[in-house]
A tleap script that builds the chain and sets N, CA, C and O, in Angstrom:
source leaprc.protein.ff14SB
mol = sequence {
  NPRO LYS ALA GLU GLY LEU PHE LYS ARG LEU
  LEU CYS PHE THR ILE ASP GLU LYS VAL PRO
  MET PHE GLY LEU GLU VAL ILE TRP ARG ASN
  GLY LYS ILE VAL GLY HIE ILE ARG ARG ALA
  ASP PHE ALA PHE THR LEU ASN LYS THR ILE
  ALA TYR GLY TYR ILE SER ASP PRO ASP GLY
  GLY VAL VAL THR PRO ASP PHE VAL LYS SER
  GLY LYS TYR SER LEU GLU ARG MET GLY ILE
  ILE TYR PRO ALA LYS VAL HIE LEU LYS SER
  PRO PHE ASP PRO ASN ASN LYS ARG VAL LYS
  GLY ILE CTYR
}
set mol.1.N position { 10.631 -17.778 7.881 }
set mol.1.CA position { 9.961 -19.041 7.591 }
set mol.1.C position { 8.480 -19.012 7.947 }
set mol.1.O position { 8.026 -18.166 8.718 }
set mol.2.N position { 7.736 -19.955 7.368 }
set mol.2.CA position { 6.299 -20.025 7.614 }
set mol.2.C position { 5.961 -20.251 9.076 }
set mol.2.O position { 4.925 -19.786 9.551 }
set mol.3.N position { 6.813 -20.952 9.790 }
set mol.3.CA position { 6.542 -21.283 11.190 }
set mol.3.C position { 6.391 -20.032 12.056 }
set mol.3.O position { 5.715 -20.067 13.084 }
set mol.4.N position { 7.012 -18.939 11.649 }
set mol.4.CA position { 6.924 -17.697 12.428 }
set mol.4.C position { 5.532 -17.082 12.365 }
set mol.4.O position { 5.098 -16.450 13.328 }
set mol.5.N position { 4.829 -17.253 11.261 }
set mol.5.CA position { 3.505 -16.664 11.105 }
set mol.5.C position { 3.454 -15.754 9.896 }
set mol.5.O position { 4.417 -15.649 9.136 }
set mol.6.N position { 2.312 -15.094 9.728 }
set mol.6.CA position { 2.092 -14.221 8.573 }
set mol.6.C position { 2.592 -12.804 8.855 }
set mol.6.O position { 2.295 -12.217 9.895 }
set mol.7.N position { 3.344 -12.282 7.921 }
set mol.7.CA position { 3.798 -10.898 8.045 }
set mol.7.C position { 2.896 -9.958 7.244 }
set mol.7.O position { 3.017 -8.736 7.340 }
set mol.8.N position { 1.998 -10.537 6.457 }
set mol.8.CA position { 1.023 -9.765 5.686 }
set mol.8.C position { -0.269 -10.573 5.691 }
set mol.8.O position { -0.248 -11.776 5.431 }
set mol.9.N position { -1.400 -9.921 5.987 }
set mol.9.CA position { -2.674 -10.646 6.103 }
set mol.9.C position { -3.766 -9.918 5.326 }
set mol.9.O position { -3.901 -8.697 5.407 }
set mol.10.N position { -4.547 -10.699 4.567 }
set mol.10.CA position { -5.683 -10.149 3.833 }
set mol.10.C position { -6.872 -10.038 4.784 }
set mol.10.O position { -7.246 -11.006 5.446 }
set mol.11.N position { -7.459 -8.839 4.842 }
set mol.11.CA position { -8.591 -8.590 5.741 }
set mol.11.C position { -9.733 -7.928 4.990 }
set mol.11.O position { -9.548 -7.313 3.940 }
set mol.12.N position { -10.906 -8.072 5.559 }
set mol.12.CA position { -12.099 -7.428 5.031 }
set mol.12.C position { -12.438 -6.234 5.913 }
set mol.12.O position { -12.352 -6.317 7.138 }
set mol.13.N position { -12.819 -5.138 5.296 }
set mol.13.CA position { -13.211 -3.931 6.023 }
set mol.13.C position { -14.591 -3.500 5.558 }
set mol.13.O position { -14.936 -3.661 4.387 }
set mol.14.N position { -15.377 -2.956 6.469 }
set mol.14.CA position { -16.651 -2.353 6.088 }
set mol.14.C position { -16.703 -0.937 6.626 }
set mol.14.O position { -16.143 -0.621 7.675 }
set mol.15.N position { -17.400 -0.087 5.864 }
set mol.15.CA position { -17.621 1.304 6.248 }
set mol.15.C position { -19.121 1.534 6.232 }
set mol.15.O position { -19.794 1.185 5.262 }
set mol.16.N position { -19.643 2.113 7.289 }
set mol.16.CA position { -21.093 2.321 7.384 }
set mol.16.C position { -21.605 3.345 6.374 }
set mol.16.O position { -22.752 3.263 5.934 }
set mol.17.N position { -20.764 4.306 6.006 }
set mol.17.CA position { -21.188 5.312 5.024 }
set mol.17.C position { -21.148 4.720 3.619 }
set mol.17.O position { -20.361 3.818 3.332 }
set mol.18.N position { -22.003 5.241 2.757 }
set mol.18.CA position { -22.006 4.793 1.358 }
set mol.18.C position { -20.971 5.600 0.582 }
set mol.18.O position { -21.300 6.571 -0.100 }
set mol.19.N position { -19.721 5.179 0.702 }
set mol.19.CA position { -18.599 5.874 0.089 }
set mol.19.C position { -18.057 5.009 -1.047 }
set mol.19.O position { -17.711 3.851 -0.812 }
set mol.20.N position { -17.973 5.532 -2.270 }
set mol.20.CA position { -17.395 4.726 -3.353 }
set mol.20.C position { -15.889 4.547 -3.164 }
set mol.20.O position { -15.147 5.522 -3.048 }
set mol.21.N position { -15.456 3.303 -3.134 }
set mol.21.CA position { -14.029 2.981 -3.063 }
set mol.21.C position { -13.730 1.977 -4.159 }
set mol.21.O position { -14.582 1.160 -4.509 }
set mol.22.N position { -12.537 2.036 -4.693 }
set mol.22.CA position { -12.204 1.222 -5.853 }
set mol.22.C position { -10.932 0.404 -5.680 }
set mol.22.O position { -10.719 -0.563 -6.411 }
set mol.23.N position { -10.100 0.771 -4.744 }
set mol.23.CA position { -8.818 0.116 -4.546 }
set mol.23.C position { -7.724 1.154 -4.416 }
set mol.23.O position { -7.851 2.271 -4.916 }
set mol.24.N position { -6.654 0.784 -3.746 }
set mol.24.CA position { -5.488 1.628 -3.457 }
set mol.24.C position { -5.741 2.691 -2.394 }
set mol.24.O position { -4.900 3.565 -2.185 }
set mol.25.N position { -6.900 2.628 -1.713 }
set mol.25.CA position { -7.108 3.527 -0.578 }
set mol.25.C position { -6.203 3.071 0.576 }
set mol.25.O position { -5.895 1.886 0.706 }
set mol.26.N position { -5.792 4.018 1.395 }
set mol.26.CA position { -4.869 3.734 2.492 }
set mol.26.C position { -5.617 3.115 3.676 }
set mol.26.O position { -6.711 3.554 4.033 }
set mol.27.N position { -5.008 2.089 4.274 }
set mol.27.CA position { -5.537 1.479 5.498 }
set mol.27.C position { -4.727 2.025 6.665 }
set mol.27.O position { -3.502 1.906 6.696 }
set mol.28.N position { -5.426 2.625 7.624 }
set mol.28.CA position { -4.799 3.156 8.845 }
set mol.28.C position { -5.141 2.237 10.014 }
set mol.28.O position { -6.269 1.757 10.123 }
set mol.29.N position { -4.174 1.996 10.876 }
set mol.29.CA position { -4.396 1.255 12.120 }
set mol.29.C position { -3.732 2.043 13.244 }
set mol.29.O position { -2.519 2.255 13.236 }
set mol.30.N position { -4.529 2.468 14.195 }
set mol.30.CA position { -4.024 3.240 15.338 }
set mol.30.C position { -3.138 4.415 14.901 }
set mol.30.O position { -2.109 4.694 15.516 }
set mol.31.N position { -3.558 5.094 13.830 }
set mol.31.CA position { -2.839 6.283 13.380 }
set mol.31.C position { -1.617 6.026 12.515 }
set mol.31.O position { -0.905 6.967 12.166 }
set mol.32.N position { -1.355 4.759 12.159 }
set mol.32.CA position { -0.213 4.430 11.301 }
set mol.32.C position { -0.708 3.741 10.038 }
set mol.32.O position { -1.671 2.975 10.081 }
set mol.33.N position { -0.057 4.010 8.926 }
set mol.33.CA position { -0.405 3.341 7.675 }
set mol.33.C position { 0.098 1.903 7.737 }
set mol.33.O position { 1.270 1.654 8.018 }
set mol.34.N position { -0.812 0.953 7.468 }
set mol.34.CA position { -0.442 -0.462 7.526 }
set mol.34.C position { -0.680 -1.189 6.210 }
set mol.34.O position { -0.335 -2.364 6.091 }
set mol.35.N position { -1.261 -0.519 5.221 }
set mol.35.CA position { -1.488 -1.177 3.938 }
set mol.35.C position { -2.381 -0.378 3.021 }
set mol.35.O position { -2.683 0.791 3.263 }
set mol.36.N position { -2.799 -1.054 1.942 }
set mol.36.CA position { -3.680 -0.444 0.945 }
set mol.36.C position { -4.803 -1.404 0.585 }
set mol.36.O position { -4.638 -2.623 0.630 }
set mol.37.N position { -5.934 -0.839 0.231 }
set mol.37.CA position { -7.071 -1.631 -0.231 }
set mol.37.C position { -6.754 -2.172 -1.626 }
set mol.37.O position { -6.235 -1.454 -2.481 }
set mol.38.N position { -7.073 -3.443 -1.837 }
set mol.38.CA position { -6.867 -4.061 -3.148 }
set mol.38.C position { -8.142 -4.010 -3.986 }
set mol.38.O position { -8.093 -3.693 -5.174 }
set mol.39.N position { -9.277 -4.320 -3.374 }
set mol.39.CA position { -10.565 -4.300 -4.069 }
set mol.39.C position { -11.618 -3.740 -3.129 }
set mol.39.O position { -11.562 -3.948 -1.917 }
set mol.40.N position { -12.590 -3.018 -3.710 }
set mol.40.CA position { -13.674 -2.457 -2.902 }
set mol.40.C position { -14.890 -2.224 -3.786 }
set mol.40.O position { -14.781 -2.065 -5.001 }
set mol.41.N position { -16.041 -2.208 -3.146 }
set mol.41.CA position { -17.286 -1.946 -3.854 }
set mol.41.C position { -18.380 -1.743 -2.807 }
set mol.41.O position { -18.130 -1.826 -1.604 }
set mol.42.N position { -19.576 -1.480 -3.278 }
set mol.42.CA position { -20.706 -1.352 -2.363 }
set mol.42.C position { -21.374 -2.713 -2.233 }
set mol.42.O position { -21.689 -3.353 -3.237 }
set mol.43.N position { -21.589 -3.156 -1.001 }
set mol.43.CA position { -22.239 -4.444 -0.734 }
set mol.43.C position { -23.723 -4.190 -0.473 }
set mol.43.O position { -24.094 -3.737 0.610 }
set mol.44.N position { -24.556 -4.474 -1.443 }
set mol.44.CA position { -25.985 -4.205 -1.310 }
set mol.44.C position { -26.621 -5.059 -0.215 }
set mol.44.O position { -27.524 -4.591 0.480 }
set mol.45.N position { -26.170 -6.294 -0.051 }
set mol.45.CA position { -26.715 -7.164 0.993 }
set mol.45.C position { -26.421 -6.607 2.377 }
set mol.45.O position { -27.254 -6.698 3.280 }
set mol.46.N position { -25.233 -6.028 2.543 }
set mol.46.CA position { -24.841 -5.449 3.832 }
set mol.46.C position { -25.266 -3.992 3.957 }
set mol.46.O position { -25.307 -3.446 5.060 }
set mol.47.N position { -25.583 -3.363 2.828 }
set mol.47.CA position { -25.942 -1.945 2.766 }
set mol.47.C position { -24.816 -1.045 3.283 }
set mol.47.O position { -25.053 -0.073 4.000 }
set mol.48.N position { -23.587 -1.396 2.898 }
set mol.48.CA position { -22.425 -0.590 3.268 }
set mol.48.C position { -21.279 -0.877 2.313 }
set mol.48.O position { -21.327 -1.837 1.543 }
set mol.49.N position { -20.267 -0.055 2.364 }
set mol.49.CA position { -19.079 -0.254 1.535 }
set mol.49.C position { -18.239 -1.379 2.127 }
set mol.49.O position { -18.038 -1.452 3.339 }
set mol.50.N position { -17.749 -2.256 1.247 }
set mol.50.CA position { -16.909 -3.373 1.672 }
set mol.50.C position { -15.592 -3.289 0.910 }
set mol.50.O position { -15.574 -2.934 -0.268 }
set mol.51.N position { -14.499 -3.615 1.580 }
set mol.51.CA position { -13.187 -3.513 0.952 }
set mol.51.C position { -12.272 -4.610 1.487 }
set mol.51.O position { -12.377 -5.022 2.642 }
set mol.52.N position { -11.377 -5.072 0.626 }
set mol.52.CA position { -10.383 -6.071 1.009 }
set mol.52.C position { -8.999 -5.507 0.763 }
set mol.52.O position { -8.729 -4.907 -0.278 }
set mol.53.N position { -8.124 -5.711 1.742 }
set mol.53.CA position { -6.763 -5.229 1.592 }
set mol.53.C position { -5.812 -5.971 2.507 }
set mol.53.O position { -6.225 -6.596 3.483 }
set mol.54.N position { -4.533 -5.893 2.179 }
set mol.54.CA position { -3.493 -6.528 2.981 }
set mol.54.C position { -2.936 -5.524 3.977 }
set mol.54.O position { -2.715 -4.359 3.647 }
set mol.55.N position { -2.711 -5.996 5.210 }
set mol.55.CA position { -2.039 -5.155 6.196 }
set mol.55.C position { -0.769 -5.857 6.665 }
set mol.55.O position { -0.651 -7.080 6.592 }
set mol.56.N position { 0.166 -5.064 7.144 }
set mol.56.CA position { 1.372 -5.590 7.771 }
set mol.56.C position { 1.674 -4.727 8.994 }
set mol.56.O position { 1.200 -3.596 9.102 }
set mol.57.N position { 2.456 -5.267 9.895 }
set mol.57.CA position { 2.839 -4.541 11.104 }
set mol.57.C position { 3.942 -3.557 10.741 }
set mol.57.O position { 4.977 -3.973 10.221 }
set mol.58.N position { 3.753 -2.252 10.999 }
set mol.58.CA position { 4.794 -1.271 10.663 }
set mol.58.C position { 6.107 -1.522 11.404 }
set mol.58.O position { 7.164 -1.070 10.962 }
set mol.59.N position { 6.044 -2.244 12.535 }
set mol.59.CA position { 7.259 -2.564 13.291 }
set mol.59.C position { 7.911 -3.855 12.799 }
set mol.59.O position { 8.933 -4.276 13.341 }
set mol.60.N position { 7.324 -4.491 11.772 }
set mol.60.CA position { 7.916 -5.690 11.195 }
set mol.60.C position { 7.520 -6.992 11.873 }
set mol.60.O position { 8.086 -8.042 11.571 }
set mol.61.N position { 6.558 -6.938 12.784 }
set mol.61.CA position { 6.145 -8.143 13.503 }
set mol.61.C position { 5.147 -8.985 12.729 }
set mol.61.O position { 4.712 -8.627 11.634 }
set mol.62.N position { 4.796 -10.112 13.328 }
set mol.62.CA position { 3.818 -11.034 12.750 }
set mol.62.C position { 2.416 -10.456 12.917 }
set mol.62.O position { 2.096 -9.889 13.961 }
set mol.63.N position { 1.580 -10.600 11.885 }
set mol.63.CA position { 0.210 -10.089 11.930 }
set mol.63.C position { -0.706 -11.226 12.384 }
set mol.63.O position { -1.213 -11.997 11.569 }
set mol.64.N position { -0.905 -11.315 13.691 }
set mol.64.CA position { -1.741 -12.353 14.284 }
set mol.64.C position { -3.189 -11.878 14.359 }
set mol.64.O position { -3.442 -10.680 14.235 }
set mol.65.N position { -4.147 -12.787 14.559 }
set mol.65.CA position { -5.531 -12.346 14.770 }
set mol.65.C position { -5.662 -11.379 15.950 }
set mol.65.O position { -6.481 -10.461 15.906 }
set mol.66.N position { -4.868 -11.575 16.996 }
set mol.66.CA position { -4.905 -10.642 18.135 }
set mol.66.C position { -4.417 -9.256 17.731 }
set mol.66.O position { -4.980 -8.248 18.160 }
set mol.67.N position { -3.369 -9.202 16.907 }
set mol.67.CA position { -2.873 -7.923 16.390 }
set mol.67.C position { -3.975 -7.227 15.600 }
set mol.67.O position { -4.184 -6.022 15.740 }
set mol.68.N position { -4.680 -7.994 14.768 }
set mol.68.CA position { -5.755 -7.429 13.941 }
set mol.68.C position { -6.865 -6.883 14.826 }
set mol.68.O position { -7.299 -5.745 14.647 }
set mol.69.N position { -7.330 -7.686 15.781 }
set mol.69.CA position { -8.471 -7.303 16.623 }
set mol.69.C position { -8.147 -6.141 17.561 }
set mol.69.O position { -9.050 -5.405 17.961 }
set mol.70.N position { -6.886 -5.968 17.914 }
set mol.70.CA position { -6.533 -4.937 18.898 }
set mol.70.C position { -6.416 -3.541 18.300 }
set mol.70.O position { -6.216 -2.572 19.032 }
set mol.71.N position { -6.537 -3.427 16.994 }
set mol.71.CA position { -6.350 -2.123 16.361 }
set mol.71.C position { -7.654 -1.385 16.093 }
set mol.71.O position { -8.732 -1.977 16.052 }
set mol.72.N position { -7.521 -0.078 15.914 }
set mol.72.CA position { -8.640 0.772 15.496 }
set mol.72.C position { -8.340 1.199 14.063 }
set mol.72.O position { -7.310 1.818 13.798 }
set mol.73.N position { -9.252 0.864 13.130 }
set mol.73.CA position { -8.977 1.026 11.710 }
set mol.73.C position { -9.788 2.151 11.073 }
set mol.73.O position { -10.883 2.498 11.515 }
set mol.74.N position { -9.202 2.696 10.022 }
set mol.74.CA position { -9.910 3.655 9.181 }
set mol.74.C position { -9.319 3.550 7.776 }
set mol.74.O position { -8.186 3.110 7.581 }
set mol.75.N position { -10.128 3.969 6.809 }
set mol.75.CA position { -9.695 3.953 5.411 }
set mol.75.C position { -9.708 5.379 4.882 }
set mol.75.O position { -10.638 6.140 5.150 }
set mol.76.N position { -8.681 5.736 4.135 }
set mol.76.CA position { -8.564 7.093 3.599 }
set mol.76.C position { -8.849 7.084 2.106 }
set mol.76.O position { -8.209 6.367 1.337 }
set mol.77.N position { -9.817 7.890 1.716 }
set mol.77.CA position { -10.159 8.041 0.304 }
set mol.77.C position { -10.072 9.515 -0.065 }
set mol.77.O position { -10.806 10.339 0.481 }
set mol.78.N position { -9.195 9.842 -0.973 }
set mol.78.CA position { -9.011 11.206 -1.471 }
set mol.78.C position { -8.864 12.223 -0.338 }
set mol.78.O position { -9.466 13.297 -0.369 }
set mol.79.N position { -8.059 11.869 0.655 }
set mol.79.CA position { -7.766 12.774 1.756 }
set mol.79.C position { -8.776 12.769 2.884 }
set mol.79.O position { -8.560 13.428 3.902 }
set mol.80.N position { -9.866 12.048 2.732 }
set mol.80.CA position { -10.882 11.976 3.785 }
set mol.80.C position { -10.783 10.604 4.455 }
set mol.80.O position { -10.751 9.574 3.780 }
set mol.81.N position { -10.736 10.602 5.784 }
set mol.81.CA position { -10.582 9.363 6.541 }
set mol.81.C position { -11.940 8.922 7.087 }
set mol.81.O position { -12.655 9.697 7.722 }
set mol.82.N position { -12.276 7.653 6.823 }
set mol.82.CA position { -13.543 7.065 7.265 }
set mol.82.C position { -13.271 5.952 8.262 }
set mol.82.O position { -12.431 5.089 8.007 }
set mol.83.N position { -13.967 5.955 9.398 }
set mol.83.CA position { -13.796 4.852 10.353 }
set mol.83.C position { -14.256 3.539 9.713 }
set mol.83.O position { -15.267 3.500 9.012 }
set mol.84.N position { -13.500 2.464 9.964 }
set mol.84.CA position { -13.802 1.172 9.352 }
set mol.84.C position { -13.824 0.081 10.416 }
set mol.84.O position { -13.161 0.171 11.449 }
set mol.85.N position { -14.602 -0.940 10.127 }
set mol.85.CA position { -14.638 -2.125 10.985 }
set mol.85.C position { -13.893 -3.232 10.258 }
set mol.85.O position { -14.104 -3.442 9.064 }
set mol.86.N position { -13.020 -3.944 10.971 }
set mol.86.CA position { -12.243 -5.023 10.367 }
set mol.86.C position { -12.930 -6.364 10.637 }
set mol.86.O position { -13.524 -6.568 11.695 }
set mol.87.N position { -12.839 -7.267 9.669 }
set mol.87.CA position { -13.446 -8.595 9.786 }
set mol.87.C position { -12.402 -9.638 9.417 }
set mol.87.O position { -11.768 -9.541 8.366 }
set mol.88.N position { -12.223 -10.623 10.266 }
set mol.88.CA position { -11.319 -11.723 9.945 }
set mol.88.C position { -11.991 -12.723 9.004 }
set mol.88.O position { -11.316 -13.439 8.265 }
set mol.89.N position { -13.322 -12.766 9.037 }
set mol.89.CA position { -14.100 -13.615 8.139 }
set mol.89.C position { -15.073 -12.734 7.373 }
set mol.89.O position { -15.246 -11.560 7.698 }
set mol.90.N position { -15.700 -13.297 6.367 }
set mol.90.CA position { -16.664 -12.547 5.573 }
set mol.90.C position { -17.798 -12.022 6.444 }
set mol.90.O position { -18.375 -12.787 7.217 }
set mol.91.N position { -18.134 -10.737 6.342 }
set mol.91.CA position { -19.240 -10.211 7.161 }
set mol.91.C position { -20.606 -10.685 6.658 }
set mol.91.O position { -21.592 -10.593 7.389 }
set mol.92.N position { -20.679 -11.185 5.433 }
set mol.92.CA position { -21.955 -11.627 4.868 }
set mol.92.C position { -22.355 -13.012 5.373 }
set mol.92.O position { -23.491 -13.202 5.809 }
set mol.93.N position { -21.453 -13.967 5.323 }
set mol.93.CA position { -21.752 -15.343 5.728 }
set mol.93.C position { -20.519 -15.943 6.403 }
set mol.93.O position { -19.859 -16.805 5.823 }
set mol.94.N position { -20.201 -15.500 7.617 }
set mol.94.CA position { -18.949 -15.917 8.261 }
set mol.94.C position { -18.847 -17.417 8.539 }
set mol.94.O position { -17.740 -17.941 8.658 }
set mol.95.N position { -19.966 -18.109 8.643 }
set mol.95.CA position { -19.933 -19.547 8.941 }
set mol.95.C position { -20.184 -20.418 7.710 }
set mol.95.O position { -20.332 -21.634 7.830 }
set mol.96.N position { -20.232 -19.804 6.530 }
set mol.96.CA position { -20.446 -20.512 5.263 }
set mol.96.C position { -21.723 -21.349 5.242 }
set mol.96.O position { -21.749 -22.413 4.624 }
set mol.97.N position { -22.764 -20.893 5.899 }
set mol.97.CA position { -24.026 -21.647 5.937 }
set mol.97.C position { -24.775 -21.596 4.608 }
set mol.97.O position { -25.393 -22.584 4.212 }
set mol.98.N position { -24.727 -20.456 3.915 }
set mol.98.CA position { -25.468 -20.319 2.658 }
set mol.98.C position { -24.977 -21.283 1.587 }
set mol.98.O position { -25.771 -21.793 0.795 }
set mol.99.N position { -23.660 -21.535 1.559 }
set mol.99.CA position { -23.130 -22.452 0.572 }
set mol.99.C position { -23.633 -23.873 0.822 }
set mol.99.O position { -23.716 -24.688 -0.097 }
set mol.100.N position { -23.964 -24.152 2.077 }
set mol.100.CA position { -24.460 -25.470 2.458 }
set mol.100.C position { -25.982 -25.552 2.342 }
set mol.100.O position { -26.573 -26.585 2.657 }
set mol.101.N position { -26.622 -24.463 1.888 }
set mol.101.CA position { -28.068 -24.451 1.740 }
set mol.101.C position { -28.828 -24.101 3.001 }
set mol.101.O position { -30.046 -24.275 3.059 }
set mol.102.N position { -28.127 -23.610 4.014 }
set mol.102.CA position { -28.772 -23.224 5.274 }
set mol.102.C position { -28.971 -21.713 5.254 }
set mol.102.O position { -28.006 -20.952 5.309 }
set mol.103.N position { -30.238 -21.280 5.173 }
set mol.103.CA position { -30.526 -19.846 5.075 }
set mol.103.C position { -31.072 -19.314 6.346 }
set mol.103.O position { -31.369 -18.123 6.440 }
savepdb mol mol.pdb
quit
C-alpha cells in the first residue's frame, strides 16, 4: 500500500565528466545495481552530464530520502563506470525561484 512508502523513486544524477548518455545506462549504488537511466543529456547550464532514472532497493525495502542520501552512486556506460552525484531535487533550480521570476 501507499502508506508504506515508495519502492521505486525517480532521481536526478550528474556526472562531472562530459560523457554522452542516452538512457538505459546502469545505476549502481554501493556496488549493487539498483536501476537504469531513463533519460540523459548534456546540461549546458550545469556544464555536466545530467540523467534521470528510477532506483529501487535490491533488498525490497522502501526507497526513502535517507536511503537515497546514504548511498554512493555511479553510472555505467558501455562497460565504463563513472562516479555520479545524486539529487533529490533539480540541480539547476532546486527552489523553483526562476519560475517565479527570481534570478
